[in-house]
C-alpha atoms as an extended CHARMM CRD file, in Angstrom:
* protein
*
       259  EXT
         1         1  UNK       CA            -17.1930000000        1.4070000000       -9.9980000000  PROA      1               0.0000000000
         2         2  UNK       CA            -14.5520000000        2.9280000000       -7.7920000000  PROA      2               0.0000000000
         3         3  UNK       CA            -11.1000000000        1.3680000000       -7.8170000000  PROA      3               0.0000000000
         4         4  UNK       CA             -9.2620000000        2.9330000000       -4.8630000000  PROA      4               0.0000000000
         5         5  UNK       CA             -9.2580000000       -0.2740000000       -2.8490000000  PROA      5               0.0000000000
         6         6  UNK       CA             -7.9540000000       -2.0610000000       -5.9330000000  PROA      6               0.0000000000
         7         7  UNK       CA             -5.0270000000        0.3180000000       -6.1060000000  PROA      7               0.0000000000
         8         8  UNK       CA             -4.0970000000       -0.2070000000       -2.4270000000  PROA      8               0.0000000000
         9         9  UNK       CA             -4.2560000000       -3.9920000000       -2.5870000000  PROA      9               0.0000000000
        10        10  UNK       CA             -2.3100000000       -4.0290000000       -5.8280000000  PROA      10              0.0000000000
        11        11  UNK       CA              0.4380000000       -1.8600000000       -4.3180000000  PROA      11              0.0000000000
        12        12  UNK       CA              0.8440000000       -4.2060000000       -1.3430000000  PROA      12              0.0000000000
        13        13  UNK       CA              1.1770000000       -7.3110000000       -3.5050000000  PROA      13              0.0000000000
        14        14  UNK       CA              3.5830000000       -5.6930000000       -5.9880000000  PROA      14              0.0000000000
        15        15  UNK       CA              5.8400000000       -4.3600000000       -3.2220000000  PROA      15              0.0000000000
        16        16  UNK       CA              6.1720000000       -7.8880000000       -1.8590000000  PROA      16              0.0000000000
        17        17  UNK       CA              7.0930000000       -9.1930000000       -5.2730000000  PROA      17              0.0000000000
        18        18  UNK       CA              9.8240000000       -6.5650000000       -5.7590000000  PROA      18              0.0000000000
        19        19  UNK       CA             11.3090000000       -7.2580000000       -2.3120000000  PROA      19              0.0000000000
        20        20  UNK       CA             11.9810000000      -10.8470000000       -3.3320000000  PROA      20              0.0000000000
        21        21  UNK       CA             13.7370000000       -9.9750000000       -6.6000000000  PROA      21              0.0000000000
        22        22  UNK       CA             17.1960000000       -9.4940000000       -5.0420000000  PROA      22              0.0000000000
        23        23  UNK       CA             19.9630000000       -9.4970000000       -7.5980000000  PROA      23              0.0000000000
        24        24  UNK       CA             18.0600000000      -11.1180000000      -10.4410000000  PROA      24              0.0000000000
        25        25  UNK       CA             18.6490000000       -9.6740000000      -13.8980000000  PROA      25              0.0000000000
        26        26  UNK       CA             16.3010000000       -7.2020000000      -15.5590000000  PROA      26              0.0000000000
        27        27  UNK       CA             14.4050000000       -9.8770000000      -17.4460000000  PROA      27              0.0000000000
        28        28  UNK       CA             13.6200000000      -11.8330000000      -14.2840000000  PROA      28              0.0000000000
        29        29  UNK       CA             12.4040000000       -8.7310000000      -12.5200000000  PROA      29              0.0000000000
        30        30  UNK       CA             10.1300000000       -7.8330000000      -15.3740000000  PROA      30              0.0000000000
        31        31  UNK       CA              8.6400000000      -11.3380000000      -15.2510000000  PROA      31              0.0000000000
        32        32  UNK       CA              8.1370000000      -11.0480000000      -11.4860000000  PROA      32              0.0000000000
        33        33  UNK       CA              6.5150000000       -7.6730000000      -11.9730000000  PROA      33              0.0000000000
        34        34  UNK       CA              4.1000000000       -9.0520000000      -14.5540000000  PROA      34              0.0000000000
        35        35  UNK       CA              3.1180000000      -11.9450000000      -12.2940000000  PROA      35              0.0000000000
        36        36  UNK       CA              2.6780000000       -9.6690000000       -9.2820000000  PROA      36              0.0000000000
        37        37  UNK       CA              0.5590000000       -7.2320000000      -11.2680000000  PROA      37              0.0000000000
        38        38  UNK       CA             -1.6490000000      -10.0680000000      -12.4910000000  PROA      38              0.0000000000
        39        39  UNK       CA             -2.1270000000      -11.4570000000       -8.9600000000  PROA      39              0.0000000000
        40        40  UNK       CA             -2.8870000000       -8.0030000000       -7.5780000000  PROA      40              0.0000000000
        41        41  UNK       CA             -5.4760000000       -7.3190000000      -10.2520000000  PROA      41              0.0000000000
        42        42  UNK       CA             -7.2770000000      -10.6000000000       -9.5220000000  PROA      42              0.0000000000
        43        43  UNK       CA             -7.3470000000      -10.0540000000       -5.7650000000  PROA      43              0.0000000000
        44        44  UNK       CA             -8.3040000000       -6.3820000000       -6.0360000000  PROA      44              0.0000000000
        45        45  UNK       CA            -11.2200000000       -7.0070000000       -8.3730000000  PROA      45              0.0000000000
        46        46  UNK       CA            -12.5110000000       -9.7570000000       -6.0820000000  PROA      46              0.0000000000
        47        47  UNK       CA            -12.4150000000       -7.5090000000       -3.0000000000  PROA      47              0.0000000000
        48        48  UNK       CA            -13.9720000000       -4.6460000000       -4.9180000000  PROA      48              0.0000000000
        49        49  UNK       CA            -16.8660000000       -6.7660000000       -6.1240000000  PROA      49              0.0000000000
        50        50  UNK       CA            -17.6770000000       -7.7100000000       -2.5450000000  PROA      50              0.0000000000
        51        51  UNK       CA            -17.4800000000       -4.2550000000       -1.0120000000  PROA      51              0.0000000000
        52        52  UNK       CA            -19.0410000000       -2.0100000000       -3.6530000000  PROA      52              0.0000000000
        53        53  UNK       CA            -22.2660000000       -1.9710000000       -5.6230000000  PROA      53              0.0000000000
        54        54  UNK       CA            -22.1540000000       -1.6100000000       -9.4250000000  PROA      54              0.0000000000
        55        55  UNK       CA            -22.1490000000        1.8970000000      -10.8600000000  PROA      55              0.0000000000
        56        56  UNK       CA            -25.5000000000        3.1250000000      -12.1440000000  PROA      56              0.0000000000
        57        57  UNK       CA            -23.7170000000        4.5690000000      -15.2020000000  PROA      57              0.0000000000
        58        58  UNK       CA            -22.6330000000        2.2180000000      -17.9690000000  PROA      58              0.0000000000
        59        59  UNK       CA            -19.8910000000        2.9410000000      -20.4860000000  PROA      59              0.0000000000
        60        60  UNK       CA            -22.4450000000        2.5840000000      -23.2700000000  PROA      60              0.0000000000
        61        61  UNK       CA            -24.3060000000        5.6250000000      -21.9320000000  PROA      61              0.0000000000
        62        62  UNK       CA            -21.2290000000        7.8470000000      -22.1510000000  PROA      62              0.0000000000
        63        63  UNK       CA            -19.4970000000        9.4850000000      -25.0880000000  PROA      63              0.0000000000
        64        64  UNK       CA            -15.9780000000        8.4010000000      -24.1420000000  PROA      64              0.0000000000
        65        65  UNK       CA            -12.8500000000        9.3710000000      -26.0290000000  PROA      65              0.0000000000
        66        66  UNK       CA            -11.2660000000        6.9360000000      -28.4740000000  PROA      66              0.0000000000
        67        67  UNK       CA             -8.8480000000        4.3940000000      -27.0690000000  PROA      67              0.0000000000
        68        68  UNK       CA             -5.4620000000        4.4310000000      -28.7870000000  PROA      68              0.0000000000
        69        69  UNK       CA             -3.6010000000        1.1850000000      -29.5040000000  PROA      69              0.0000000000
        70        70  UNK       CA             -0.0700000000        1.3840000000      -30.8970000000  PROA      70              0.0000000000
        71        71  UNK       CA              0.3890000000       -0.4370000000      -34.1900000000  PROA      71              0.0000000000
        72        72  UNK       CA              3.5890000000       -1.7630000000      -35.7280000000  PROA      72              0.0000000000
        73        73  UNK       CA              5.8820000000        1.1870000000      -36.4070000000  PROA      73              0.0000000000
        74        74  UNK       CA              4.1400000000        3.4930000000      -33.9190000000  PROA      74              0.0000000000
        75        75  UNK       CA              5.8840000000        5.2100000000      -31.0150000000  PROA      75              0.0000000000
        76        76  UNK       CA              4.2460000000        5.4220000000      -27.6000000000  PROA      76              0.0000000000
        77        77  UNK       CA              5.0120000000        6.4030000000      -24.0240000000  PROA      77              0.0000000000
        78        78  UNK       CA              5.1890000000        3.3980000000      -21.7110000000  PROA      78              0.0000000000
        79        79  UNK       CA              4.5410000000        4.5650000000      -18.1470000000  PROA      79              0.0000000000
        80        80  UNK       CA              3.6120000000        3.0840000000      -14.7610000000  PROA      80              0.0000000000
        81        81  UNK       CA              2.5760000000        5.0760000000      -11.6880000000  PROA      81              0.0000000000
        82        82  UNK       CA              3.9210000000        4.6040000000       -8.1660000000  PROA      82              0.0000000000
        83        83  UNK       CA              1.2280000000        2.0970000000       -7.1810000000  PROA      83              0.0000000000
        84        84  UNK       CA              1.7110000000       -0.0230000000      -10.3210000000  PROA      84              0.0000000000
        85        85  UNK       CA             -1.9430000000        0.6140000000      -11.1320000000  PROA      85              0.0000000000
        86        86  UNK       CA             -2.1770000000        3.4220000000      -13.6920000000  PROA      86              0.0000000000
        87        87  UNK       CA             -0.2820000000        2.2730000000      -16.7780000000  PROA      87              0.0000000000
        88        88  UNK       CA              0.1060000000        2.5010000000      -20.5240000000  PROA      88              0.0000000000
        89        89  UNK       CA              1.8910000000       -0.1460000000      -22.6000000000  PROA      89              0.0000000000
        90        90  UNK       CA              0.5770000000        0.6930000000      -26.0330000000  PROA      90              0.0000000000
        91        91  UNK       CA             -3.0960000000        0.1600000000      -25.2530000000  PROA      91              0.0000000000
        92        92  UNK       CA             -3.4610000000       -3.5580000000      -26.0010000000  PROA      92              0.0000000000
        93        93  UNK       CA             -4.5660000000       -4.5470000000      -22.4770000000  PROA      93              0.0000000000
        94        94  UNK       CA             -7.6710000000       -2.6030000000      -21.3290000000  PROA      94              0.0000000000
        95        95  UNK       CA             -7.4290000000       -4.1370000000      -17.8410000000  PROA      95              0.0000000000
        96        96  UNK       CA             -4.3590000000       -2.0350000000      -17.0760000000  PROA      96              0.0000000000
        97        97  UNK       CA             -3.8700000000        0.4910000000      -19.9080000000  PROA      97              0.0000000000
        98        98  UNK       CA             -6.0280000000        3.1440000000      -18.2320000000  PROA      98              0.0000000000
        99        99  UNK       CA             -4.1740000000        5.9100000000      -20.0910000000  PROA      99              0.0000000000
       100       100  UNK       CA             -5.1860000000        4.6410000000      -23.5310000000  PROA      100             0.0000000000
       101       101  UNK       CA             -7.7510000000        7.4350000000      -24.0380000000  PROA      101             0.0000000000
       102       102  UNK       CA             -6.3410000000       10.2330000000      -26.2380000000  PROA      102             0.0000000000
       103       103  UNK       CA             -2.7980000000        8.8600000000      -25.9220000000  PROA      103             0.0000000000
       104       104  UNK       CA             -0.3210000000       10.5430000000      -28.2450000000  PROA      104             0.0000000000
       105       105  UNK       CA              0.9230000000        7.7140000000      -30.5000000000  PROA      105             0.0000000000
       106       106  UNK       CA              2.6310000000        8.9300000000      -33.6940000000  PROA      106             0.0000000000
       107       107  UNK       CA              3.5620000000        6.6870000000      -36.6090000000  PROA      107             0.0000000000
       108       108  UNK       CA              7.2870000000        6.7650000000      -37.3370000000  PROA      108             0.0000000000
       109       109  UNK       CA              7.6350000000        7.6390000000      -41.0120000000  PROA      109             0.0000000000
       110       110  UNK       CA             11.3770000000        8.3330000000      -41.0720000000  PROA      110             0.0000000000
       111       111  UNK       CA             14.0160000000       10.4440000000      -39.3730000000  PROA      111             0.0000000000
       112       112  UNK       CA             12.5820000000       13.4970000000      -37.6690000000  PROA      112             0.0000000000
       113       113  UNK       CA             10.9230000000       14.9500000000      -34.5810000000  PROA      113             0.0000000000
       114       114  UNK       CA              8.0060000000       13.2930000000      -32.7800000000  PROA      114             0.0000000000
       115       115  UNK       CA              6.0080000000       13.5630000000      -29.5530000000  PROA      115             0.0000000000
       116       116  UNK       CA              4.4540000000       10.8070000000      -27.4390000000  PROA      116             0.0000000000
       117       117  UNK       CA              2.0770000000       11.5410000000      -24.5780000000  PROA      117             0.0000000000
       118       118  UNK       CA             -0.4810000000       10.2430000000      -22.0990000000  PROA      118             0.0000000000
       119       119  UNK       CA             -3.2300000000       12.0760000000      -20.2410000000  PROA      119             0.0000000000
       120       120  UNK       CA             -5.4560000000       11.3420000000      -17.2620000000  PROA      120             0.0000000000
       121       121  UNK       CA             -7.7110000000       14.2710000000      -18.2000000000  PROA      121             0.0000000000
       122       122  UNK       CA            -10.3420000000       12.2570000000      -20.0950000000  PROA      122             0.0000000000
       123       123  UNK       CA            -13.8290000000       11.0010000000      -19.3680000000  PROA      123             0.0000000000
       124       124  UNK       CA            -12.7080000000        7.4950000000      -20.1970000000  PROA      124             0.0000000000
       125       125  UNK       CA             -9.8820000000        7.5440000000      -17.6420000000  PROA      125             0.0000000000
       126       126  UNK       CA            -12.1230000000        9.0250000000      -14.9810000000  PROA      126             0.0000000000
       127       127  UNK       CA            -14.8440000000        6.4550000000      -15.6190000000  PROA      127             0.0000000000
       128       128  UNK       CA            -12.4140000000        3.5130000000      -15.5470000000  PROA      128             0.0000000000
       129       129  UNK       CA            -10.7380000000        4.6390000000      -12.3200000000  PROA      129             0.0000000000
       130       130  UNK       CA            -13.6300000000        6.1030000000      -10.3160000000  PROA      130             0.0000000000
       131       131  UNK       CA            -16.8180000000        4.8300000000      -11.9340000000  PROA      131             0.0000000000
       132       132  UNK       CA            -17.8350000000        8.3690000000      -12.9040000000  PROA      132             0.0000000000
       133       133  UNK       CA            -16.7650000000       10.5130000000      -15.8860000000  PROA      133             0.0000000000
       134       134  UNK       CA            -16.8380000000       13.5470000000      -13.5790000000  PROA      134             0.0000000000
       135       135  UNK       CA            -14.6850000000       12.3390000000      -10.6510000000  PROA      135             0.0000000000
       136       136  UNK       CA            -10.9760000000       12.8730000000      -11.2320000000  PROA      136             0.0000000000
       137       137  UNK       CA             -8.3990000000       10.3940000000       -9.9810000000  PROA      137             0.0000000000
       138       138  UNK       CA             -4.8440000000       11.8010000000      -10.0420000000  PROA      138             0.0000000000
       139       139  UNK       CA             -1.9800000000        9.3350000000      -10.5840000000  PROA      139             0.0000000000
       140       140  UNK       CA              1.1100000000        9.8310000000       -8.4300000000  PROA      140             0.0000000000
       141       141  UNK       CA              4.5960000000        8.4240000000       -8.2150000000  PROA      141             0.0000000000
       142       142  UNK       CA              6.5780000000        6.6690000000      -10.9260000000  PROA      142             0.0000000000
       143       143  UNK       CA              7.8260000000        3.1030000000      -11.3580000000  PROA      143             0.0000000000
       144       144  UNK       CA              8.8250000000        3.1820000000      -15.0250000000  PROA      144             0.0000000000
       145       145  UNK       CA              8.7520000000        5.4000000000      -18.1000000000  PROA      145             0.0000000000
       146       146  UNK       CA             10.2630000000        4.9760000000      -21.5690000000  PROA      146             0.0000000000
       147       147  UNK       CA              9.7320000000        5.9730000000      -25.1820000000  PROA      147             0.0000000000
       148       148  UNK       CA              8.9690000000        2.8270000000      -27.1920000000  PROA      148             0.0000000000
       149       149  UNK       CA              8.6960000000        2.0550000000      -30.9070000000  PROA      149             0.0000000000
       150       150  UNK       CA              6.5840000000       -1.0250000000      -31.5750000000  PROA      150             0.0000000000
       151       151  UNK       CA              8.5410000000       -3.5120000000      -33.7480000000  PROA      151             0.0000000000
       152       152  UNK       CA             11.1920000000       -0.8370000000      -34.1190000000  PROA      152             0.0000000000
       153       153  UNK       CA             14.1410000000       -3.2360000000      -34.1900000000  PROA      153             0.0000000000
       154       154  UNK       CA             12.8520000000       -4.9720000000      -37.3070000000  PROA      154             0.0000000000
       155       155  UNK       CA             11.1130000000       -2.0540000000      -39.0470000000  PROA      155             0.0000000000
       156       156  UNK       CA             13.8510000000        0.5060000000      -38.3590000000  PROA      156             0.0000000000
       157       157  UNK       CA             17.1030000000       -1.3650000000      -37.5930000000  PROA      157             0.0000000000
       158       158  UNK       CA             19.7370000000        0.9340000000      -36.1590000000  PROA      158             0.0000000000
       159       159  UNK       CA             17.2420000000        3.7070000000      -35.3780000000  PROA      159             0.0000000000
       160       160  UNK       CA             18.2060000000        6.0100000000      -32.5120000000  PROA      160             0.0000000000
       161       161  UNK       CA             15.8370000000        7.8340000000      -30.1620000000  PROA      161             0.0000000000
       162       162  UNK       CA             17.2030000000       11.1110000000      -28.8250000000  PROA      162             0.0000000000
       163       163  UNK       CA             15.0210000000       12.5780000000      -26.0790000000  PROA      163             0.0000000000
       164       164  UNK       CA             14.8080000000       16.3690000000      -26.3040000000  PROA      164             0.0000000000
       165       165  UNK       CA             12.4430000000       17.1560000000      -23.4240000000  PROA      165             0.0000000000
       166       166  UNK       CA             10.0680000000       15.6440000000      -20.8810000000  PROA      166             0.0000000000
       167       167  UNK       CA              7.1010000000       17.8170000000      -19.8990000000  PROA      167             0.0000000000
       168       168  UNK       CA              4.8030000000       17.0540000000      -16.9460000000  PROA      168             0.0000000000
       169       169  UNK       CA              1.6540000000       19.1520000000      -16.5840000000  PROA      169             0.0000000000
       170       170  UNK       CA              3.2160000000       21.9320000000      -18.6270000000  PROA      170             0.0000000000
       171       171  UNK       CA              6.5500000000       21.9680000000      -16.7720000000  PROA      171             0.0000000000
       172       172  UNK       CA              9.7210000000       20.8160000000      -18.5120000000  PROA      172             0.0000000000
       173       173  UNK       CA             11.7740000000       18.5580000000      -16.2590000000  PROA      173             0.0000000000
       174       174  UNK       CA             15.4970000000       18.8170000000      -15.6370000000  PROA      174             0.0000000000
       175       175  UNK       CA             17.0750000000       15.5730000000      -16.8350000000  PROA      175             0.0000000000
       176       176  UNK       CA             20.0040000000       13.8540000000      -15.1300000000  PROA      176             0.0000000000
       177       177  UNK       CA             21.8860000000       12.4050000000      -18.0730000000  PROA      177             0.0000000000
       178       178  UNK       CA             20.8770000000       11.4750000000      -21.5990000000  PROA      178             0.0000000000
       179       179  UNK       CA             18.6580000000        8.5700000000      -22.6130000000  PROA      179             0.0000000000
       180       180  UNK       CA             20.2200000000        5.9080000000      -24.8280000000  PROA      180             0.0000000000
       181       181  UNK       CA             18.5220000000        3.5530000000      -27.2950000000  PROA      181             0.0000000000
       182       182  UNK       CA             18.3010000000       -0.2240000000      -26.8580000000  PROA      182             0.0000000000
       183       183  UNK       CA             15.8820000000       -3.1660000000      -26.8680000000  PROA      183             0.0000000000
       184       184  UNK       CA             15.1780000000       -5.7050000000      -24.1450000000  PROA      184             0.0000000000
       185       185  UNK       CA             13.4140000000       -8.2180000000      -26.4080000000  PROA      185             0.0000000000
       186       186  UNK       CA             14.9270000000       -7.7060000000      -29.8580000000  PROA      186             0.0000000000
       187       187  UNK       CA             11.6020000000       -6.3550000000      -31.1400000000  PROA      187             0.0000000000
       188       188  UNK       CA             10.6390000000       -3.0380000000      -29.5550000000  PROA      188             0.0000000000
       189       189  UNK       CA             13.0630000000       -0.1380000000      -29.6630000000  PROA      189             0.0000000000
       190       190  UNK       CA             13.1590000000        1.8440000000      -26.4470000000  PROA      190             0.0000000000
       191       191  UNK       CA             14.7580000000        4.8100000000      -24.7120000000  PROA      191             0.0000000000
       192       192  UNK       CA             14.5570000000        4.3450000000      -20.9480000000  PROA      192             0.0000000000
       193       193  UNK       CA             13.7900000000        7.5180000000      -19.0450000000  PROA      193             0.0000000000
       194       194  UNK       CA             13.3170000000        5.8550000000      -15.6740000000  PROA      194             0.0000000000
       195       195  UNK       CA             14.0840000000        2.1680000000      -15.3790000000  PROA      195             0.0000000000
       196       196  UNK       CA             14.9540000000        1.3040000000      -11.7820000000  PROA      196             0.0000000000
       197       197  UNK       CA             16.0700000000       -2.2190000000      -12.7700000000  PROA      197             0.0000000000
       198       198  UNK       CA             18.9330000000       -0.9480000000      -14.8980000000  PROA      198             0.0000000000
       199       199  UNK       CA             21.9000000000        1.0180000000      -13.5920000000  PROA      199             0.0000000000
       200       200  UNK       CA             24.8300000000        2.6940000000      -15.3040000000  PROA      200             0.0000000000
       201       201  UNK       CA             26.8540000000       -0.3920000000      -14.4110000000  PROA      201             0.0000000000
       202       202  UNK       CA             24.7050000000       -2.7740000000      -16.4570000000  PROA      202             0.0000000000
       203       203  UNK       CA             23.5800000000       -0.7650000000      -19.4780000000  PROA      203             0.0000000000
       204       204  UNK       CA             23.3020000000       -3.3080000000      -22.3320000000  PROA      204             0.0000000000
       205       205  UNK       CA             26.3690000000       -3.6100000000      -24.5340000000  PROA      205             0.0000000000
       206       206  UNK       CA             24.2970000000       -3.0280000000      -27.6720000000  PROA      206             0.0000000000
       207       207  UNK       CA             23.0940000000        0.3750000000      -26.4310000000  PROA      207             0.0000000000
       208       208  UNK       CA             23.4160000000        3.1240000000      -29.0180000000  PROA      208             0.0000000000
       209       209  UNK       CA             23.0030000000        6.8820000000      -29.2970000000  PROA      209             0.0000000000
       210       210  UNK       CA             23.3420000000        9.7080000000      -31.7680000000  PROA      210             0.0000000000
       211       211  UNK       CA             27.0070000000        9.7700000000      -30.6900000000  PROA      211             0.0000000000
       212       212  UNK       CA             27.4200000000        6.1090000000      -31.6720000000  PROA      212             0.0000000000
       213       213  UNK       CA             27.6870000000        3.0070000000      -29.5050000000  PROA      213             0.0000000000
       214       214  UNK       CA             27.9390000000        3.5810000000      -25.7700000000  PROA      214             0.0000000000
       215       215  UNK       CA             30.8540000000        1.1730000000      -25.4040000000  PROA      215             0.0000000000
       216       216  UNK       CA             34.1760000000        1.3940000000      -27.1910000000  PROA      216             0.0000000000
       217       217  UNK       CA             35.4780000000       -2.0240000000      -28.2030000000  PROA      217             0.0000000000
       218       218  UNK       CA             33.9830000000       -5.4530000000      -27.5810000000  PROA      218             0.0000000000
       219       219  UNK       CA             35.5530000000       -5.8080000000      -24.1510000000  PROA      219             0.0000000000
       220       220  UNK       CA             36.5140000000       -8.8780000000      -22.1190000000  PROA      220             0.0000000000
       221       221  UNK       CA             37.5050000000       -9.7140000000      -18.5360000000  PROA      221             0.0000000000
       222       222  UNK       CA             41.0250000000       -8.3930000000      -19.0530000000  PROA      222             0.0000000000
       223       223  UNK       CA             40.0670000000       -5.2480000000      -20.9520000000  PROA      223             0.0000000000
       224       224  UNK       CA             36.4360000000       -4.1730000000      -20.4040000000  PROA      224             0.0000000000
       225       225  UNK       CA             34.8000000000       -2.0820000000      -23.0720000000  PROA      225             0.0000000000
       226       226  UNK       CA             35.1060000000        1.6260000000      -22.3940000000  PROA      226             0.0000000000
       227       227  UNK       CA             31.8390000000        3.3740000000      -21.5460000000  PROA      227             0.0000000000
       228       228  UNK       CA             30.9630000000        6.6840000000      -23.1780000000  PROA      228             0.0000000000
       229       229  UNK       CA             29.7430000000        8.7780000000      -20.2590000000  PROA      229             0.0000000000
       230       230  UNK       CA             26.7260000000       11.0520000000      -19.9670000000  PROA      230             0.0000000000
       231       231  UNK       CA             24.0580000000        8.4110000000      -20.6290000000  PROA      231             0.0000000000
       232       232  UNK       CA             21.6710000000        6.9880000000      -18.0690000000  PROA      232             0.0000000000
       233       233  UNK       CA             18.6350000000        4.6740000000      -17.8200000000  PROA      233             0.0000000000
       234       234  UNK       CA             17.2970000000        6.9600000000      -15.0930000000  PROA      234             0.0000000000
       235       235  UNK       CA             17.5240000000       10.4770000000      -16.4700000000  PROA      235             0.0000000000
       236       236  UNK       CA             14.0640000000       11.3170000000      -15.0560000000  PROA      236             0.0000000000
       237       237  UNK       CA             13.7610000000       11.8560000000      -11.3000000000  PROA      237             0.0000000000
       238       238  UNK       CA             10.6780000000       10.0560000000       -9.8760000000  PROA      238             0.0000000000
       239       239  UNK       CA             10.4000000000       12.8010000000       -7.2480000000  PROA      239             0.0000000000
       240       240  UNK       CA              9.0220000000       15.0230000000      -10.0230000000  PROA      240             0.0000000000
       241       241  UNK       CA              6.0030000000       12.6910000000      -10.1810000000  PROA      241             0.0000000000
       242       242  UNK       CA              5.5280000000       12.1610000000       -6.4430000000  PROA      242             0.0000000000
       243       243  UNK       CA              2.8300000000       14.7950000000       -5.8550000000  PROA      243             0.0000000000
       244       244  UNK       CA              0.6310000000       13.7170000000       -8.7370000000  PROA      244             0.0000000000
       245       245  UNK       CA              0.5300000000       14.1510000000      -12.5160000000  PROA      245             0.0000000000
       246       246  UNK       CA             -2.0940000000       14.3640000000      -15.2230000000  PROA      246             0.0000000000
       247       247  UNK       CA             -0.3540000000       15.0300000000      -18.5600000000  PROA      247             0.0000000000
       248       248  UNK       CA              3.0510000000       13.6900000000      -19.5830000000  PROA      248             0.0000000000
       249       249  UNK       CA              4.6820000000       14.2480000000      -22.9610000000  PROA      249             0.0000000000
       250       250  UNK       CA              8.0990000000       13.4460000000      -24.3550000000  PROA      250             0.0000000000
       251       251  UNK       CA              9.5580000000       15.1990000000      -27.3810000000  PROA      251             0.0000000000
       252       252  UNK       CA             12.2380000000       13.2470000000      -29.2250000000  PROA      252             0.0000000000
       253       253  UNK       CA             14.1460000000       12.9150000000      -32.4690000000  PROA      253             0.0000000000
       254       254  UNK       CA             14.5350000000        9.7220000000      -34.4550000000  PROA      254             0.0000000000
       255       255  UNK       CA             17.7290000000        9.3080000000      -36.4900000000  PROA      255             0.0000000000
       256       256  UNK       CA             19.6630000000        6.4900000000      -38.1050000000  PROA      256             0.0000000000
       257       257  UNK       CA             16.8320000000        5.2200000000      -40.3380000000  PROA      257             0.0000000000
       258       258  UNK       CA             18.0880000000        4.4180000000      -43.8220000000  PROA      258             0.0000000000
       259       259  UNK       CA             16.4230000000        6.5720000000      -46.4440000000  PROA      259             0.0000000000
């Protein structure tokens, strides 16, 4: 069944949640985001059920593409559209991972080059978002995007993700700064490409890159650690996603894995 009304209601609830975040740290904002997304989903589904009749086509009648769920040691592209509706977080939650069909999720086997990707050009995505495998919904806007390695901090300690290019619908984007490598939970390794809750002033002290650590020295109140410039948690410009997007891929190199 169609989900447009769900998207609009979800956007309104999430915007309210972000407005109340203030100066909370990144972890608090992520928790608020999760709660807001959950509330929005519940309200949107309820309104949708009242206003629309069930689709005459069932998923069992369609030959949908395979869903892709990242396993331990796999890399994937975490991404959220401007309405906080179209998402991919490794494919484990079918209620929000609409981009799980044909997602590019490589297994990290050692140092080398890899590509992660998502696509909205699938029958499964179209069916989940519009109720028909033939009606195309086009995501637009961007709230978050990052390259992630599931369980990377324990499977590949010290691994570094170097982003080489970001391609949207066949066009390579111009990046504003280089992505660094870090982890917000001590489990998944990530390279933020657009994280609006992190600025250059609060990049985590354990951030690393192919050039080494991003901070020189441990640092204290009297002598702060020196920051190695050129790195950013927002190297992707969300304006490049504003008019809609269908295919997003990120090419990157993994280094630092002991062999």
